[in-house]
N, C-alpha and C positions, 0 to 999 in steps of 0.2 A: 503494500499500499504506499502510496506517496503522501507527502505531508499536505498537498493540496494543489489545485490547478487554478492558475491565474486567469481570471475573467474580467478583463478591463481593470478597474481599481480594486476588485475584490477578489477573493480566493473561494474556490469551491472545495470542500472537503467531503470525501466519500466516507459516510458513516454507516455503510451497509454492514449489518451485523453477520458474524460468521455462524455456521451451524454449531460449532463448538461452544461459541459464546451464548447461544440460545438454549442449549441443552439444560443448563440448570433451571431456567424459567419454565421450559417445558415439563421437566420432571416435577417441579413444584406444582404446576397446574394440574398434571395427571394425579399426583397424590392428594391435593388439597382444593383444587378448584371446582367449580360448578360444572354441570353437564355441558353448557355451551363452551366453556373454556376447553374441556376435555375433548369436544368434538372438533374444535379448531385446531388443536394441537395435533390430534389424529389426522386430519386432512393435511396439515402441513408435512407430517412425518411420511405419509404416503406420497406426497408430491416430491419430497426430497428423494425418497427410494426410487421413484419412477426416473427422475433426473439422473441419479446414479447409475441405474440400470442402462439408460441411454447413452451415458458417458462411457460406461464400460464397453458397450457394444461398438461405439465409435473407435475406442482405443484397440480393441480386438480386430476390427476391420482394417485399421491403419496398419497394425502389425502384420496382418495377412498380406496386404498390398505392398509391404516393404520386402516381403520374402521373394 
């Protein structure tokens, strides 16, 4: 991550959280949150899993193309 990107006289800073950084909050919501929070966390975890599966497939495809 960079410190920021200059945009005219201001800087833009990327504050996108990492999955590792979100996990403590997700675990807390699963353990102590309400039904709506648990549903949201479940949806996000499935979304993450889908993205990881897609990334893995792309990497495997690239590895096979390099052979």
